[in-house]
C-alpha positions as CSV (number, residue, x, y, z in Angstrom):
1,M,-82.4,48.5,-59.6
2,P,-82.2,52.1,-60.5
3,S,-79.9,54.3,-58.3
4,L,-81.6,56.8,-55.9
5,Q,-78.5,59.1,-55.9
6,P,-79.6,61.3,-58.8
7,V,-83.0,61.6,-57.2
8,R,-81.5,62.6,-53.9
9,R,-79.3,65.1,-55.7
10,S,-82.2,66.6,-57.6
11,L,-84.3,66.8,-54.4
12,L,-81.4,68.5,-52.6
13,A,-81.0,71.0,-55.5
14,R,-84.6,71.9,-55.4
15,L,-84.5,72.4,-51.6
16,A,-81.4,74.5,-52.0
17,V,-83.2,76.7,-54.6
18,A,-86.3,76.9,-52.4
19,G,-84.2,77.9,-49.5
20,S,-82.5,80.6,-51.5
21,V,-85.9,82.0,-52.6
22,M,-87.1,82.0,-49.0
23,M,-83.9,83.8,-47.9
24,L,-84.3,86.4,-50.7
25,S,-87.9,86.9,-49.8
26,G,-86.9,87.4,-46.2
27,A,-84.3,89.9,-47.2
28,A,-87.0,91.7,-49.3
29,F,-89.3,91.9,-46.3
30,A,-86.5,93.1,-44.1
31,F,-85.7,95.8,-46.6
32,Q,-89.4,96.9,-46.8
33,D,-89.6,97.0,-43.0
34,A,-86.5,99.2,-42.7
35,P,-87.4,102.7,-41.4
36,A,-87.9,105.3,-44.1
37,A,-85.4,108.1,-44.5
38,P,-86.6,111.2,-42.6
39,A,-88.5,113.6,-44.8
40,K,-86.6,116.7,-46.0
41,P,-87.8,119.7,-44.0
42,M,-90.0,122.2,-45.9
43,P,-88.4,125.6,-46.6
44,Q,-89.7,128.5,-44.6
45,V,-89.6,132.1,-45.6
46,S,-90.0,135.1,-43.3
47,I,-92.0,138.0,-44.9
48,K,-91.5,141.1,-42.8
49,T,-94.1,143.8,-43.5
50,T,-94.9,147.2,-42.1
51,M,-97.7,145.5,-40.1
52,G,-95.6,142.6,-38.8
53,E,-93.9,139.3,-39.7
54,I,-95.5,136.4,-41.6
55,V,-93.7,133.1,-41.9
56,V,-94.8,130.8,-44.7
57,E,-93.8,127.1,-45.1
58,L,-93.4,125.9,-48.7
59,D,-94.5,122.5,-50.0
60,Q,-91.8,121.8,-52.5
61,E,-93.0,118.2,-52.9
62,A,-96.5,119.2,-54.0
63,A,-95.5,122.3,-56.0
64,P,-91.8,122.0,-56.9
65,K,-91.8,124.5,-59.8
66,N,-93.8,127.2,-58.0
67,V,-91.7,126.8,-54.8
68,A,-88.5,127.1,-56.8
69,N,-89.9,130.2,-58.5
70,F,-91.0,131.9,-55.3
71,L,-87.6,131.1,-53.6
72,A,-85.8,132.6,-56.6
73,Y,-87.6,135.9,-56.0
74,V,-87.0,135.7,-52.3
75,K,-83.2,135.1,-52.6
76,S,-82.8,137.9,-55.2
77,G,-84.5,140.5,-52.9
78,F,-87.2,141.1,-55.5
79,Y,-90.0,141.5,-52.9
80,K,-88.3,144.2,-50.8
81,G,-90.3,147.4,-51.3
82,T,-93.3,145.8,-52.9
83,I,-96.7,146.2,-51.4
84,F,-99.9,144.3,-50.7
85,H,-101.8,146.0,-53.5
86,R,-105.1,144.1,-53.3
87,V,-106.9,143.3,-50.1
88,I,-110.4,141.7,-50.0
89,D,-111.6,140.7,-46.6
90,G,-113.4,137.4,-46.9
91,F,-111.3,136.4,-49.8
92,M,-107.5,137.1,-49.9
93,I,-104.6,139.5,-49.6
94,Q,-102.3,139.8,-52.6
95,A,-98.8,141.1,-52.9
96,G,-95.5,140.8,-54.8
97,G,-96.1,142.8,-58.0
98,M,-95.4,146.6,-57.5
99,N,-94.1,149.2,-55.2
100,E,-95.9,152.1,-53.5
101,K,-95.9,154.1,-56.7
102,F,-97.6,151.2,-58.4
103,E,-94.6,150.6,-60.5
104,G,-94.1,147.0,-61.7
105,R,-90.8,145.2,-61.8
106,K,-89.1,142.9,-64.4
107,T,-90.2,139.4,-63.5
108,R,-88.8,135.9,-64.2
109,P,-90.4,133.7,-66.9
110,A,-93.9,132.5,-66.0
111,V,-94.1,129.3,-64.1
112,K,-96.1,126.1,-64.9
113,N,-99.4,125.8,-63.1
114,E,-99.4,123.0,-60.5
115,S,-102.9,123.4,-59.1
116,N,-103.6,119.7,-59.5
117,N,-101.5,118.8,-56.5
118,G,-104.0,118.0,-53.9
119,L,-103.6,121.3,-52.0
120,S,-106.6,123.5,-51.4
121,N,-107.1,127.3,-51.2
122,L,-108.0,127.1,-47.5
123,P,-107.5,129.9,-44.9
124,Y,-103.9,130.9,-44.4
125,T,-102.6,129.0,-47.4
126,V,-100.4,130.7,-50.0
127,A,-101.1,130.5,-53.7
128,M,-99.8,132.1,-56.9
129,A,-101.7,134.9,-58.6
130,R,-102.1,134.6,-62.3
131,E,-104.0,135.8,-65.4
132,D,-106.6,133.7,-67.3
133,N,-103.8,131.6,-68.8
134,P,-103.1,128.9,-66.2
135,D,-99.3,129.1,-66.8
136,S,-99.0,132.9,-66.5
137,A,-98.0,133.2,-62.8
138,T,-94.7,135.2,-62.2
139,S,-94.0,137.0,-58.9
140,Q,-97.4,137.8,-57.4
141,F,-98.8,135.7,-54.7
142,F,-101.8,135.8,-52.3
143,I,-102.7,134.5,-48.9
144,N,-106.2,133.1,-48.6
145,V,-108.2,134.5,-45.6
146,A,-111.3,132.3,-46.2
147,D,-112.2,128.9,-47.6
148,N,-111.6,129.6,-51.3
149,S,-111.7,125.9,-52.4
150,G,-113.9,127.1,-55.3
151,I,-110.8,128.3,-57.1
152,D,-109.1,124.9,-56.7
153,Y,-108.4,122.6,-59.6
154,P,-110.2,122.1,-62.0
155,H,-112.0,125.5,-61.4
156,V,-112.6,127.1,-64.9
157,G,-111.0,125.6,-68.0
158,G,-109.5,122.6,-66.2
159,S,-107.1,124.5,-64.0
160,G,-107.1,126.2,-60.6
161,Y,-104.8,128.5,-58.6
162,T,-101.7,126.8,-57.4
163,V,-101.3,126.5,-53.6
164,F,-97.7,126.1,-52.7
165,G,-97.5,126.8,-49.0
166,R,-99.2,127.9,-45.8
167,V,-98.7,130.4,-43.0
168,V,-97.1,128.9,-39.9
169,K,-96.5,132.1,-38.0
170,G,-98.1,135.5,-38.1
171,Q,-101.7,134.6,-38.8
172,E,-102.7,137.5,-36.6
173,V,-100.7,139.8,-39.0
174,V,-102.7,138.3,-42.0
175,D,-105.9,139.1,-40.0
176,K,-104.8,142.7,-39.4
177,I,-104.0,143.2,-43.1
178,K,-107.3,141.8,-44.3
179,G,-109.2,144.3,-42.2
180,V,-107.5,147.5,-43.4
181,V,-109.4,150.3,-45.2
182,V,-109.2,150.0,-49.0
183,D,-110.2,152.2,-51.9
184,D,-110.0,152.4,-55.7
185,V,-106.6,153.8,-56.8
186,R,-105.4,154.3,-60.4
187,N,-108.1,152.0,-61.8
188,M,-107.3,149.4,-59.3
189,Q,-109.8,148.2,-56.8
190,N,-109.4,147.1,-53.1
191,V,-106.0,149.0,-52.6
192,P,-105.1,149.7,-49.0
193,V,-105.3,153.4,-48.2
194,V,-102.2,153.2,-46.1
195,P,-99.6,151.2,-48.0
196,I,-98.6,147.8,-46.5
197,T,-95.0,147.3,-47.6
198,I,-92.8,144.2,-47.6
199,K,-89.6,145.2,-45.9
200,S,-87.7,141.9,-46.5
201,T,-88.1,138.3,-47.3
202,T,-85.6,135.8,-45.8
203,L,-85.2,132.0,-46.1
204,L,-85.0,130.7,-42.6
205,K,-82.5,128.2,-41.3
206,G,-81.5,126.4,-38.1
207,D,-83.1,127.7,-34.9
208,K,-84.9,130.4,-36.8
209,L,-87.3,127.8,-38.3
210,V,-90.8,127.6,-36.8
211,K,-91.3,124.3,-35.1
């Protein structure tokens, strides 16, 4: 009569393996159910102008290259003394390129277009200004004052205007700026008659952050 011992051992081995698989599966489920690490807070920048303060929150997850580029200009003090040189009510307000004498400044290398990031040019969002080349944005940025989703990706040529943040404080300041009197100056259109100057840009920290 054949012995049942090897069969028993084989069965026990299979059960042990099955038990191990179940335990591993349980561990995997436990791992998946673990709470996710808190999201890293988005950087916020205070833009103090001669018409008031605007605070923008930057989406570094959606537009990492453009946020890093903007922050580099902020930290270097580049924007101090530059003006909002193009204001079109019903469209946007643009800044970050020149001073009151319409003198430009040496800029950093152009940044890669990231318009295909799911963010839209909606009111009070912040986007990079650029030339026809999608990858030509440097220091100039604009704040949308209307629904400008028509310039979102893919727009013309398969690329749009990169949104990289939004206004979280000072929307009333944006509204004041968009309504100023403008004129044509030095072959430039829609220039505010009374200059609107950026006095400082500061990366906010701690209790200065807008909740």
